[in-house]
KOLGU-4560 file (N, C-alpha, C; in nm, 3 decimals, padded with zeros to 5 digits):
<recs>
<n_xx: 01.407 n_yy: -00.803 n_zz: -01.182 ca_xx: 01.255 ca_yy: -00.762 ca_zz: -01.106 c_xx: 01.274 c_yy: -00.700 c_zz: -01.262 mol: A seq: 1 type: MET>
<n_xx: 01.173 n_yy: -00.623 n_zz: -01.302 ca_xx: 01.139 ca_yy: -00.503 ca_zz: -01.421 c_xx: 00.952 c_yy: -00.507 c_zz: -01.397 mol: A seq: 2 type: THR>
<n_xx: 00.929 n_yy: -00.381 n_zz: -01.445 ca_xx: 00.822 ca_yy: -00.355 ca_zz: -01.465 c_xx: 00.740 c_yy: -00.340 c_zz: -01.387 mol: A seq: 3 type: GLY>
<n_xx: 00.613 n_yy: -00.356 n_zz: -01.384 ca_xx: 00.476 ca_yy: -00.353 ca_zz: -01.245 c_xx: 00.593 c_yy: -00.392 c_zz: -01.130 mol: A seq: 4 type: LEU>
<n_xx: 00.630 n_yy: -00.539 n_zz: -01.140 ca_xx: 00.652 ca_yy: -00.605 ca_zz: -01.013 c_xx: 00.762 c_yy: -00.496 c_zz: -00.922 mol: A seq: 5 type: ALA>
<n_xx: 00.884 n_yy: -00.469 n_zz: -01.040 ca_xx: 00.964 ca_yy: -00.371 ca_zz: -00.985 c_xx: 00.928 c_yy: -00.252 c_zz: -00.894 mol: A seq: 6 type: ALA>
<n_xx: 00.803 n_yy: -00.192 n_zz: -00.977 ca_xx: 00.733 ca_yy: -00.083 ca_zz: -00.901 c_xx: 00.700 c_yy: -00.067 c_zz: -00.774 mol: A seq: 7 type: ARG>
<n_xx: 00.581 n_yy: -00.206 n_zz: -00.785 ca_xx: 00.558 ca_yy: -00.257 ca_zz: -00.667 c_xx: 00.664 c_yy: -00.274 c_zz: -00.535 mol: A seq: 8 type: PHE>
<n_xx: 00.755 n_yy: -00.363 n_zz: -00.565 ca_xx: 00.859 ca_yy: -00.378 ca_zz: -00.476 c_xx: 00.948 c_yy: -00.267 c_zz: -00.442 mol: A seq: 9 type: PHE>
<n_xx: 00.995 n_yy: -00.146 n_zz: -00.542 ca_xx: 01.060 ca_yy: -00.029 ca_zz: -00.505 c_xx: 00.993 c_yy: 00.048 c_zz: -00.408 mol: A seq: 10 type: GLY>
<n_xx: 00.833 n_yy: 00.041 n_zz: -00.453 ca_xx: 00.757 ca_yy: 00.162 ca_zz: -00.363 c_xx: 00.779 c_yy: 00.056 c_zz: -00.202 mol: A seq: 11 type: SER>
<n_xx: 00.756 n_yy: -00.023 n_zz: -00.215 ca_xx: 00.724 ca_yy: -00.117 ca_zz: -00.056 c_xx: 00.856 c_yy: -00.054 c_zz: 00.026 mol: A seq: 12 type: ALA>
<n_xx: 00.985 n_yy: -00.101 n_zz: -00.048 ca_xx: 01.112 ca_yy: -00.039 ca_zz: 00.045 c_xx: 01.096 c_yy: 00.080 c_zz: 00.033 mol: A seq: 13 type: VAL>
<n_xx: 01.056 n_yy: 00.183 n_zz: -00.009 ca_xx: 00.991 ca_yy: 00.340 ca_zz: 00.059 c_xx: 00.945 c_yy: 00.360 c_zz: 00.166 mol: A seq: 14 type: VAL>
<n_xx: 00.824 n_yy: 00.267 n_zz: 00.131 ca_xx: 00.747 ca_yy: 00.245 ca_zz: 00.266 c_xx: 00.825 c_yy: 00.217 c_zz: 00.392 mol: A seq: 15 type: TYR>
<n_xx: 00.893 n_yy: 00.115 n_zz: 00.361 ca_xx: 00.949 ca_yy: 00.031 ca_zz: 00.468 c_xx: 01.054 c_yy: 00.127 c_zz: 00.552 mol: A seq: 16 type: ALA>
<n_xx: 01.121 n_yy: 00.209 n_zz: 00.484 ca_xx: 01.206 ca_yy: 00.325 ca_zz: 00.516 c_xx: 01.145 c_yy: 00.427 c_zz: 00.571 mol: A seq: 17 type: VAL>
<n_xx: 01.031 n_yy: 00.478 n_zz: 00.529 ca_xx: 00.922 ca_yy: 00.608 ca_zz: 00.607 c_xx: 00.894 c_yy: 00.522 c_zz: 00.734 mol: A seq: 18 type: LEU>
<n_xx: 00.801 n_yy: 00.390 n_zz: 00.713 ca_xx: 00.756 ca_yy: 00.340 ca_zz: 00.821 c_xx: 00.820 c_yy: 00.286 c_zz: 00.946 mol: A seq: 19 type: GLY>
<n_xx: 00.965 n_yy: 00.262 n_zz: 00.915 ca_xx: 01.092 ca_yy: 00.255 ca_zz: 00.996 c_xx: 01.108 c_yy: 00.381 c_zz: 01.058 mol: A seq: 20 type: MET>
<n_xx: 01.167 n_yy: 00.508 n_zz: 00.974 ca_xx: 01.194 ca_yy: 00.613 ca_zz: 01.070 c_xx: 01.089 c_yy: 00.673 c_zz: 01.128 mol: A seq: 21 type: THR>
<n_xx: 00.954 n_yy: 00.635 n_zz: 01.109 ca_xx: 00.845 ca_yy: 00.725 ca_zz: 01.206 c_xx: 00.847 c_yy: 00.683 c_zz: 01.348 mol: A seq: 22 type: LEU>
<n_xx: 00.875 n_yy: 00.513 n_zz: 01.302 ca_xx: 00.907 ca_yy: 00.456 ca_zz: 01.479 c_xx: 00.949 c_yy: 00.479 c_zz: 01.537 mol: A seq: 23 type: GLY>
<n_xx: 01.130 n_yy: 00.523 n_zz: 01.464 ca_xx: 01.267 ca_yy: 00.543 ca_zz: 01.531 c_xx: 01.228 c_yy: 00.722 c_zz: 01.574 mol: A seq: 24 type: LEU>
<n_xx: 01.162 n_yy: 00.776 n_zz: 01.484 ca_xx: 01.119 ca_yy: 00.912 ca_zz: 01.594 c_xx: 01.032 c_yy: 00.921 c_zz: 01.672 mol: A seq: 25 type: VAL>
<n_xx: 00.907 n_yy: 00.821 n_zz: 01.677 ca_xx: 00.837 ca_yy: 00.827 ca_zz: 01.769 c_xx: 00.908 c_yy: 00.706 c_zz: 01.897 mol: A seq: 26 type: MET>
<n_xx: 01.009 n_yy: 00.658 n_zz: 01.892 ca_xx: 01.074 ca_yy: 00.619 ca_zz: 01.965 c_xx: 01.184 c_yy: 00.706 c_zz: 02.057 mol: A seq: 27 type: GLY>
<n_xx: 01.215 n_yy: 00.804 n_zz: 01.990 ca_xx: 01.302 ca_yy: 00.874 ca_zz: 02.029 c_xx: 01.230 c_yy: 01.015 c_zz: 02.094 mol: A seq: 28 type: ILE>
<n_xx: 01.126 n_yy: 01.053 n_zz: 02.050 ca_xx: 01.035 ca_yy: 01.168 ca_zz: 02.121 c_xx: 00.989 c_yy: 01.122 c_zz: 02.226 mol: A seq: 29 type: THR>
<n_xx: 00.984 n_yy: 00.970 n_zz: 02.218 ca_xx: 00.863 ca_yy: 00.883 ca_zz: 02.329 c_xx: 00.703 c_yy: 00.931 c_zz: 02.283 mol: A seq: 30 type: LYS>
<n_xx: 00.668 n_yy: 00.993 n_zz: 02.182 ca_xx: 00.564 ca_yy: 01.019 ca_zz: 02.139 c_xx: 00.476 c_yy: 00.920 c_zz: 02.059 mol: A seq: 31 type: ASP>
<n_xx: 00.399 n_yy: 00.850 n_zz: 02.079 ca_xx: 00.341 ca_yy: 00.728 ca_zz: 02.007 c_xx: 00.211 c_yy: 00.768 c_zz: 01.918 mol: A seq: 32 type: HIS>
<n_xx: 00.155 n_yy: 00.877 n_zz: 01.936 ca_xx: 00.042 ca_yy: 00.917 ca_zz: 01.863 c_xx: 00.049 c_yy: 00.875 c_zz: 01.713 mol: A seq: 33 type: ALA>
<n_xx: 00.112 n_yy: 00.864 n_zz: 01.655 ca_xx: 00.135 ca_yy: 00.807 ca_zz: 01.515 c_xx: 00.175 c_yy: 00.638 c_zz: 01.499 mol: A seq: 34 type: GLN>
<n_xx: 00.164 n_yy: 00.580 n_zz: 01.612 ca_xx: 00.124 ca_yy: 00.464 ca_zz: 01.576 c_xx: 00.070 c_yy: 00.350 c_zz: 01.462 mol: A seq: 35 type: MET>
<n_xx: -00.055 n_yy: 00.422 n_zz: 01.456 ca_xx: -00.172 ca_yy: 00.384 ca_zz: 01.349 c_xx: -00.072 c_yy: 00.400 c_zz: 01.209 mol: A seq: 36 type: PRO>
<n_xx: -00.043 n_yy: 00.522 n_zz: 01.218 ca_xx: 00.021 ca_yy: 00.551 ca_zz: 01.088 c_xx: 00.144 c_yy: 00.473 c_zz: 01.054 mol: A seq: 37 type: THR>
<n_xx: 00.193 n_yy: 00.414 n_zz: 01.190 ca_xx: 00.364 ca_yy: 00.381 ca_zz: 01.149 c_xx: 00.324 c_yy: 00.235 c_zz: 01.115 mol: A seq: 38 type: HIS>
<n_xx: 00.177 n_yy: 00.173 n_zz: 01.152 ca_xx: 00.123 ca_yy: 00.063 ca_zz: 01.149 c_xx: 00.119 c_yy: 00.021 c_zz: 00.984 mol: A seq: 39 type: ALA>
<n_xx: 00.021 n_yy: 00.104 n_zz: 00.947 ca_xx: -00.003 ca_yy: 00.107 ca_zz: 00.799 c_xx: 00.078 c_yy: 00.100 c_zz: 00.706 mol: A seq: 40 type: HIS>
<n_xx: 00.182 n_yy: 00.203 n_zz: 00.727 ca_xx: 00.294 ca_yy: 00.207 ca_zz: 00.643 c_xx: 00.390 c_yy: 00.059 c_zz: 00.647 mol: A seq: 41 type: LEU>
<n_xx: 00.394 n_yy: 00.011 n_zz: 00.744 ca_xx: 00.460 ca_yy: -00.122 ca_zz: 00.753 c_xx: 00.387 c_yy: -00.228 c_zz: 00.655 mol: A seq: 42 type: LEU>
<n_xx: 00.279 n_yy: -00.242 n_zz: 00.745 ca_xx: 00.171 ca_yy: -00.345 ca_zz: 00.667 c_xx: 00.157 c_yy: -00.303 c_zz: 00.544 mol: A seq: 43 type: VAL>
<n_xx: 00.085 n_yy: -00.236 n_zz: 00.518 ca_xx: 00.014 ca_yy: -00.220 ca_zz: 00.346 c_xx: 00.138 c_yy: -00.172 c_zz: 00.300 mol: A seq: 44 type: ILE>
<n_xx: 00.192 n_yy: -00.092 n_zz: 00.335 ca_xx: 00.346 ca_yy: 00.011 ca_zz: 00.231 c_xx: 00.389 c_yy: -00.108 c_zz: 00.224 mol: A seq: 45 type: GLY>
<n_xx: 00.473 n_yy: -00.157 n_zz: 00.339 ca_xx: 00.585 ca_yy: -00.264 ca_zz: 00.315 c_xx: 00.543 c_yy: -00.425 c_zz: 00.265 mol: A seq: 46 type: TRP>
<n_xx: 00.433 n_yy: -00.457 n_zz: 00.336 ca_xx: 00.442 ca_yy: -00.611 ca_zz: 00.314 c_xx: 00.327 c_yy: -00.618 c_zz: 00.192 mol: A seq: 47 type: VAL>
<n_xx: 00.230 n_yy: -00.532 n_zz: 00.192 ca_xx: 00.134 ca_yy: -00.604 ca_zz: 00.108 c_xx: 00.166 c_yy: -00.514 c_zz: -00.036 mol: A seq: 48 type: SER>
<n_xx: 00.290 n_yy: -00.423 n_zz: -00.041 ca_xx: 00.285 ca_yy: -00.403 ca_zz: -00.161 c_xx: 00.451 c_yy: -00.492 c_zz: -00.238 mol: A seq: 49 type: PHE>
<n_xx: 00.518 n_yy: -00.515 n_zz: -00.118 ca_xx: 00.622 ca_yy: -00.604 ca_zz: -00.164 c_xx: 00.567 c_yy: -00.760 c_zz: -00.212 mol: A seq: 50 type: ALA>
<n_xx: 00.448 n_yy: -00.824 n_zz: -00.138 ca_xx: 00.385 ca_yy: -00.917 ca_zz: -00.163 c_xx: 00.319 c_yy: -00.894 c_zz: -00.319 mol: A seq: 51 type: LEU>
<n_xx: 00.285 n_yy: -00.796 n_zz: -00.356 ca_xx: 00.210 ca_yy: -00.780 ca_zz: -00.504 c_xx: 00.341 c_yy: -00.746 c_zz: -00.609 mol: A seq: 52 type: PHE>
<n_xx: 00.428 n_yy: -00.710 n_zz: -00.541 ca_xx: 00.574 ca_yy: -00.729 ca_zz: -00.683 c_xx: 00.646 c_yy: -00.821 c_zz: -00.683 mol: A seq: 53 type: GLY>
<n_xx: 00.629 n_yy: -00.928 n_zz: -00.562 ca_xx: 00.661 ca_yy: -01.034 ca_zz: -00.592 c_xx: 00.569 c_yy: -01.148 c_zz: -00.659 mol: A seq: 54 type: LEU>
<n_xx: 00.418 n_yy: -01.112 n_zz: -00.622 ca_xx: 00.336 ca_yy: -01.219 ca_zz: -00.775 c_xx: 00.337 c_yy: -01.160 c_zz: -00.827 mol: A seq: 55 type: PHE>
<n_xx: 00.353 n_yy: -01.004 n_zz: -00.909 ca_xx: 00.357 ca_yy: -00.993 ca_zz: -01.056 c_xx: 00.505 c_yy: -01.009 c_zz: -01.089 mol: A seq: 56 type: TYR>
<n_xx: 00.620 n_yy: -01.045 n_zz: -00.997 ca_xx: 00.725 ca_yy: -01.103 ca_zz: -01.065 c_xx: 00.704 c_yy: -01.243 c_zz: -01.103 mol: A seq: 57 type: HIS>
<n_xx: 00.666 n_yy: -01.318 n_zz: -01.009 ca_xx: 00.650 ca_yy: -01.456 ca_zz: -01.014 c_xx: 00.581 c_yy: -01.495 c_zz: -01.147 mol: A seq: 58 type: GLN>
<n_xx: 00.438 n_yy: -01.429 n_zz: -01.169 ca_xx: 00.328 ca_yy: -01.457 ca_zz: -01.278 c_xx: 00.361 c_yy: -01.319 c_zz: -01.372 mol: A seq: 59 type: PHE>
<n_xx: 00.464 n_yy: -01.292 n_zz: -01.434 ca_xx: 00.460 ca_yy: -01.194 ca_zz: -01.549 c_xx: 00.351 c_yy: -01.108 c_zz: -01.592 mol: A seq: 60 type: PRO>
<n_xx: 00.251 n_yy: -01.267 n_zz: -01.675 ca_xx: 00.151 ca_yy: -01.207 ca_zz: -01.778 c_xx: 00.069 c_yy: -01.162 c_zz: -01.701 mol: A seq: 61 type: LEU>
<n_xx: 00.090 n_yy: -01.171 n_zz: -01.562 ca_xx: -00.047 ca_yy: -01.118 ca_zz: -01.488 c_xx: -00.011 c_yy: -00.946 c_zz: -01.478 mol: A seq: 62 type: ALA>
<n_xx: 00.096 n_yy: -00.908 n_zz: -01.472 ca_xx: 00.151 ca_yy: -00.796 ca_zz: -01.461 c_xx: 00.109 c_yy: -00.686 c_zz: -01.626 mol: A seq: 63 type: ALA>
<n_xx: 00.066 n_yy: -00.753 n_zz: -01.724 ca_xx: 00.010 ca_yy: -00.689 ca_zz: -01.824 c_xx: -00.129 c_yy: -00.629 c_zz: -01.835 mol: A seq: 64 type: GLU>
<n_xx: -00.168 n_yy: -00.540 n_zz: -01.895 ca_xx: -00.244 ca_yy: -00.501 ca_zz: -01.942 c_xx: -00.325 c_yy: -00.392 c_zz: -01.834 mol: A seq: 65 type: GLY>
<n_xx: -00.426 n_yy: -00.362 n_zz: -01.878 ca_xx: -00.483 ca_yy: -00.228 ca_zz: -01.783 c_xx: -00.529 c_yy: -00.248 c_zz: -01.688 mol: A seq: 66 type: TRP>
<n_xx: -00.586 n_yy: -00.387 n_zz: -01.607 ca_xx: -00.621 ca_yy: -00.397 ca_zz: -01.485 c_xx: -00.518 c_yy: -00.413 c_zz: -01.407 mol: A seq: 67 type: LEU>
<n_xx: -00.396 n_yy: -00.471 n_zz: -01.444 ca_xx: -00.290 ca_yy: -00.461 ca_zz: -01.330 c_xx: -00.228 c_yy: -00.340 c_zz: -01.327 mol: A seq: 68 type: ALA>
<n_xx: -00.210 n_yy: -00.244 n_zz: -01.423 ca_xx: -00.205 ca_yy: -00.097 ca_zz: -01.388 c_xx: -00.280 c_yy: 00.004 c_zz: -01.325 mol: A seq: 69 type: ARG>
<n_xx: -00.415 n_yy: -00.063 n_zz: -01.327 ca_xx: -00.534 ca_yy: 00.004 ca_zz: -01.266 c_xx: -00.478 c_yy: -00.042 c_zz: -01.098 mol: A seq: 70 type: ALA>
<n_xx: -00.452 n_yy: -00.139 n_zz: -01.102 ca_xx: -00.451 ca_yy: -00.223 ca_zz: -00.949 c_xx: -00.316 c_yy: -00.082 c_zz: -00.904 mol: A seq: 71 type: HIS>
<n_xx: -00.222 n_yy: -00.071 n_zz: -00.956 ca_xx: -00.100 ca_yy: -00.044 ca_zz: -00.897 c_xx: -00.128 c_yy: 00.127 c_zz: -00.890 mol: A seq: 72 type: PHE>
<n_xx: -00.159 n_yy: 00.192 n_zz: -00.998 ca_xx: -00.198 ca_yy: 00.343 ca_zz: -00.947 c_xx: -00.328 c_yy: 00.375 c_zz: -00.882 mol: A seq: 73 type: TRP>
<n_xx: -00.424 n_yy: 00.271 n_zz: -00.870 ca_xx: -00.532 ca_yy: 00.300 ca_zz: -00.771 c_xx: -00.474 c_yy: 00.256 c_zz: -00.606 mol: A seq: 74 type: LEU>
<n_xx: -00.371 n_yy: 00.140 n_zz: -00.621 ca_xx: -00.311 ca_yy: 00.106 ca_zz: -00.460 c_xx: -00.187 c_yy: 00.227 c_zz: -00.433 mol: A seq: 75 type: ALA>
<n_xx: -00.149 n_yy: 00.308 n_zz: -00.524 ca_xx: -00.033 ca_yy: 00.364 ca_zz: -00.479 c_xx: -00.112 c_yy: 00.508 c_zz: -00.461 mol: A seq: 76 type: GLN>
<n_xx: -00.208 n_yy: 00.575 n_zz: -00.532 ca_xx: -00.261 ca_yy: 00.680 ca_zz: -00.512 c_xx: -00.334 c_yy: 00.665 c_zz: -00.352 mol: A seq: 77 type: VAL>
<n_xx: -00.404 n_yy: 00.588 n_zz: -00.327 ca_xx: -00.505 ca_yy: 00.579 ca_zz: -00.229 c_xx: -00.406 c_yy: 00.551 c_zz: -00.118 mol: A seq: 78 type: SER>
<n_xx: -00.318 n_yy: 00.456 n_zz: -00.106 ca_xx: -00.204 ca_yy: 00.438 ca_zz: -00.019 c_xx: -00.146 c_yy: 00.571 c_zz: 00.033 mol: A seq: 79 type: PHE>
<n_xx: -00.111 n_yy: 00.654 n_zz: -00.048 ca_xx: -00.052 ca_yy: 00.783 ca_zz: -00.037 c_xx: -00.154 c_yy: 00.878 c_zz: 00.061 mol: A seq: 80 type: ALA>
<n_xx: -00.243 n_yy: 00.886 n_zz: -00.015 ca_xx: -00.383 ca_yy: 00.977 ca_zz: 00.054 c_xx: -00.413 c_yy: 00.889 c_zz: 00.189 mol: A seq: 81 type: ALA>
<n_xx: -00.429 n_yy: 00.803 n_zz: 00.215 ca_xx: -00.441 ca_yy: 00.697 ca_zz: 00.368 c_xx: -00.357 c_yy: 00.776 c_zz: 00.451 mol: A seq: 82 type: LEU>
<n_xx: -00.230 n_yy: 00.757 n_zz: 00.402 ca_xx: -00.101 ca_yy: 00.782 ca_zz: 00.496 c_xx: -00.103 c_yy: 00.902 c_zz: 00.528 mol: A seq: 83 type: ILE>
<n_xx: -00.175 n_yy: 01.028 n_zz: 00.439 ca_xx: -00.200 ca_yy: 01.149 ca_zz: 00.472 c_xx: -00.302 c_yy: 01.179 c_zz: 00.597 mol: A seq: 84 type: VAL>
<n_xx: -00.394 n_yy: 01.130 n_zz: 00.531 ca_xx: -00.508 ca_yy: 01.126 ca_zz: 00.627 c_xx: -00.489 c_yy: 01.068 c_zz: 00.790 mol: A seq: 85 type: GLY>
<n_xx: -00.413 n_yy: 00.958 n_zz: 00.792 ca_xx: -00.410 ca_yy: 00.882 ca_zz: 00.929 c_xx: -00.302 c_yy: 01.028 c_zz: 00.984 mol: A seq: 86 type: LEU>
<n_xx: -00.184 n_yy: 01.054 n_zz: 00.906 ca_xx: -00.054 ca_yy: 01.126 ca_zz: 01.008 c_xx: -00.171 c_yy: 01.260 c_zz: 01.016 mol: A seq: 87 type: PHE>
<n_xx: -00.242 n_yy: 01.323 n_zz: 00.966 ca_xx: -00.348 ca_yy: 01.453 ca_zz: 00.996 c_xx: -00.434 c_yy: 01.386 c_zz: 01.103 mol: A seq: 88 type: LEU>
<n_xx: -00.503 n_yy: 01.277 n_zz: 01.122 ca_xx: -00.573 ca_yy: 01.219 ca_zz: 01.207 c_xx: -00.539 c_yy: 01.239 c_zz: 01.367 mol: A seq: 89 type: ILE>
<n_xx: -00.377 n_yy: 01.193 n_zz: 01.345 ca_xx: -00.336 ca_yy: 01.126 ca_zz: 01.468 c_xx: -00.243 c_yy: 01.228 c_zz: 01.536 mol: A seq: 90 type: PHE>
<n_xx: -00.263 n_yy: 01.358 n_zz: 01.422 ca_xx: -00.222 ca_yy: 01.475 ca_zz: 01.507 c_xx: -00.289 c_yy: 01.533 c_zz: 01.527 mol: A seq: 91 type: GLY>
<n_xx: -00.402 n_yy: 01.485 n_zz: 01.548 ca_xx: -00.518 ca_yy: 01.630 ca_zz: 01.599 c_xx: -00.568 c_yy: 01.643 c_zz: 01.499 mol: A seq: 92 type: GLY>
<n_xx: -00.604 n_yy: 01.633 n_zz: 01.365 ca_xx: -00.680 ca_yy: 01.734 ca_zz: 01.327 c_xx: -00.837 c_yy: 01.632 c_zz: 01.261 mol: A seq: 93 type: GLN>
<n_xx: -00.899 n_yy: 01.590 n_zz: 01.308 ca_xx: -01.057 ca_yy: 01.533 ca_zz: 01.274 c_xx: -01.081 c_yy: 01.595 c_zz: 01.168 mol: A seq: 94 type: SER>
<n_xx: -01.073 n_yy: 01.679 n_zz: 01.123 ca_xx: -01.114 ca_yy: 01.700 ca_zz: 00.990 c_xx: -01.115 c_yy: 01.590 c_zz: 00.884 mol: A seq: 95 type: GLY>
<n_xx: -00.977 n_yy: 01.560 n_zz: 00.885 ca_xx: -00.907 ca_yy: 01.454 ca_zz: 00.763 c_xx: -01.009 c_yy: 01.345 c_zz: 00.778 mol: A seq: 96 type: ALA>
<n_xx: -01.074 n_yy: 01.315 n_zz: 00.832 ca_xx: -01.153 ca_yy: 01.202 ca_zz: 00.828 c_xx: -01.196 c_yy: 01.089 c_zz: 00.700 mol: A seq: 97 type: ASP>
<n_xx: -01.229 n_yy: 01.238 n_zz: 00.636 ca_xx: -01.265 ca_yy: 01.200 ca_zz: 00.480 c_xx: -01.204 c_yy: 01.210 c_zz: 00.376 mol: A seq: 98 type: PRO>
<n_xx: -01.062 n_yy: 01.205 n_zz: 00.434 ca_xx: -00.932 ca_yy: 01.165 ca_zz: 00.322 c_xx: -00.908 c_yy: 01.007 c_zz: 00.379 mol: A seq: 99 type: ILE>
<n_xx: -00.854 n_yy: 00.956 n_zz: 00.512 ca_xx: -00.918 ca_yy: 00.841 ca_zz: 00.542 c_xx: -00.974 c_yy: 00.741 c_zz: 00.504 mol: A seq: 100 type: ALA>
<n_xx: -01.105 n_yy: 00.797 n_zz: 00.493 ca_xx: -01.277 ca_yy: 00.731 ca_zz: 00.466 c_xx: -01.242 c_yy: 00.665 c_zz: 00.292 mol: A seq: 101 type: ALA>
<n_xx: -01.199 n_yy: 00.820 n_zz: 00.226 ca_xx: -01.194 ca_yy: 00.755 ca_zz: 00.105 c_xx: -01.123 c_yy: 00.681 c_zz: 00.028 mol: A seq: 102 type: VAL>
<n_xx: -00.965 n_yy: 00.689 n_zz: 00.049 ca_xx: -00.863 ca_yy: 00.655 ca_zz: 00.037 c_xx: -00.827 c_yy: 00.510 c_zz: 00.084 mol: A seq: 103 type: SER>
<n_xx: -00.925 n_yy: 00.457 n_zz: 00.200 ca_xx: -00.976 ca_yy: 00.300 ca_zz: 00.289 c_xx: -01.075 c_yy: 00.273 c_zz: 00.155 mol: A seq: 104 type: SER>
<n_xx: -01.142 n_yy: 00.312 n_zz: 00.106 ca_xx: -01.229 ca_yy: 00.245 ca_zz: -00.012 c_xx: -01.124 c_yy: 00.229 c_zz: -00.110 mol: A seq: 105 type: ILE>
<n_xx: -01.085 n_yy: 00.324 n_zz: -00.173 ca_xx: -00.950 ca_yy: 00.276 ca_zz: -00.242 c_xx: -00.876 c_yy: 00.192 c_zz: -00.253 mol: A seq: 106 type: GLY>
<n_xx: -00.823 n_yy: 00.136 n_zz: -00.125 ca_xx: -00.724 ca_yy: 00.067 ca_zz: -00.167 c_xx: -00.810 c_yy: -00.090 c_zz: -00.126 mol: A seq: 107 type: LEU>
<n_xx: -00.929 n_yy: -00.052 n_zz: -00.090 ca_xx: -01.023 ca_yy: -00.171 ca_zz: -00.105 c_xx: -01.032 c_yy: -00.233 c_zz: -00.255 mol: A seq: 108 type: LEU>
<n_xx: -01.090 n_yy: -00.119 n_zz: -00.322 ca_xx: -01.112 ca_yy: -00.165 ca_zz: -00.455 c_xx: -00.982 c_yy: -00.197 c_zz: -00.530 mol: A seq: 109 type: VAL>
<n_xx: -00.851 n_yy: -00.136 n_zz: -00.491 ca_xx: -00.721 ca_yy: -00.193 ca_zz: -00.560 c_xx: -00.731 c_yy: -00.328 c_zz: -00.494 mol: A seq: 110 type: SER>
<n_xx: -00.745 n_yy: -00.383 n_zz: -00.397 ca_xx: -00.722 ca_yy: -00.521 ca_zz: -00.337 c_xx: -00.799 c_yy: -00.630 c_zz: -00.432 mol: A seq: 111 type: MET>
<n_xx: -00.953 n_yy: -00.573 n_zz: -00.453 ca_xx: -01.047 ca_yy: -00.621 ca_zz: -00.519 c_xx: -00.997 c_yy: -00.648 c_zz: -00.673 mol: A seq: 112 type: ILE>
<n_xx: -00.942 n_yy: -00.549 n_zz: -00.736 ca_xx: -00.869 ca_yy: -00.581 ca_zz: -00.871 c_xx: -00.763 c_yy: -00.665 c_zz: -00.874 mol: A seq: 113 type: LEU>
<n_xx: -00.694 n_yy: -00.651 n_zz: -00.765 ca_xx: -00.564 ca_yy: -00.769 ca_zz: -00.741 c_xx: -00.635 c_yy: -00.902 c_zz: -00.726 mol: A seq: 114 type: PHE>
<n_xx: -00.729 n_yy: -00.876 n_zz: -00.646 ca_xx: -00.800 ca_yy: -01.049 ca_zz: -00.611 c_xx: -00.880 c_yy: -01.106 c_zz: -00.779 mol: A seq: 115 type: GLY>
<n_xx: -00.879 n_yy: -01.026 n_zz: -00.857 ca_xx: -00.946 ca_yy: -01.016 ca_zz: -01.008 c_xx: -00.861 c_yy: -01.099 c_zz: -01.096 mol: A seq: 116 type: ALA>
<n_xx: -00.729 n_yy: -01.011 n_zz: -01.057 ca_xx: -00.608 ca_yy: -01.089 ca_zz: -01.188 c_xx: -00.533 c_yy: -01.199 c_zz: -01.086 mol: A seq: 117 type: ILE>
<n_xx: -00.513 n_yy: -01.199 n_zz: -00.951 ca_xx: -00.482 ca_yy: -01.311 ca_zz: -00.897 c_xx: -00.552 c_yy: -01.439 c_zz: -00.890 mol: A seq: 118 type: ALA>
<n_xx: -00.679 n_yy: -01.439 n_zz: -00.842 ca_xx: -00.758 ca_yy: -01.518 ca_zz: -00.830 c_xx: -00.754 c_yy: -01.637 c_zz: -00.943 mol: A seq: 119 type: TRP>
<n_xx: -00.771 n_yy: -01.597 n_zz: -01.061 ca_xx: -00.783 ca_yy: -01.757 ca_zz: -01.156 c_xx: -00.657 c_yy: -01.789 c_zz: -01.169 mol: A seq: 120 type: PRO>
<n_xx: -00.522 n_yy: -01.759 n_zz: -01.104 ca_xx: -00.420 ca_yy: -01.807 ca_zz: -01.165 c_xx: -00.380 c_yy: -01.890 c_zz: -01.041 mol: A seq: 121 type: ILE>
<n_xx: -00.408 n_yy: -01.854 n_zz: -00.909 ca_xx: -00.405 ca_yy: -01.910 ca_zz: -00.730 c_xx: -00.483 c_yy: -02.048 c_zz: -00.826 mol: A seq: 122 type: VAL>
<n_xx: -00.585 n_yy: -02.027 n_zz: -00.895 ca_xx: -00.691 ca_yy: -02.153 ca_zz: -00.884 c_xx: -00.675 c_yy: -02.239 c_zz: -00.983 mol: A seq: 123 type: MET>
<n_xx: -00.575 n_yy: -02.218 n_zz: -01.076 ca_xx: -00.544 ca_yy: -02.283 ca_zz: -01.225 c_xx: -00.574 c_yy: -02.254 c_zz: -01.348 mol: A seq: 124 type: GLY>
<n_xx: -00.680 n_yy: -02.159 n_zz: -01.315 ca_xx: -00.732 ca_yy: -02.153 ca_zz: -01.442 c_xx: -00.671 c_yy: -02.042 c_zz: -01.547 mol: A seq: 125 type: GLN>
<n_xx: -00.557 n_yy: -01.993 n_zz: -01.508 ca_xx: -00.472 ca_yy: -01.924 ca_zz: -01.637 c_xx: -00.365 c_yy: -01.995 c_zz: -01.628 mol: A seq: 126 type: ARG>
</recs>
């Protein structure tokens, strides 16, 4: 695995470790206030990013070009901001709502970019 596929999959592994660590800390401390942050780390960070990596590995031509790079960077930056926002919100800082809101929009746009990349391939048009 190389290039964009490796970067997506490698970041997914990092997010899995962070999500599992947060889950372990919640279990040890019996404070489950960060459950939504934990879930987002694992479902978006681990599962979705790993799937992006596997897709780009399976279809390496899809990883070429500015659209795929835009997908990667928008997804990474938006996800990192979302995790920070969620951590602050569920830590009692309601002023972080705009961080979560804007980063959620960024993640949606990154998924739309991925759809624009993947749809023609999935539908056999490329």
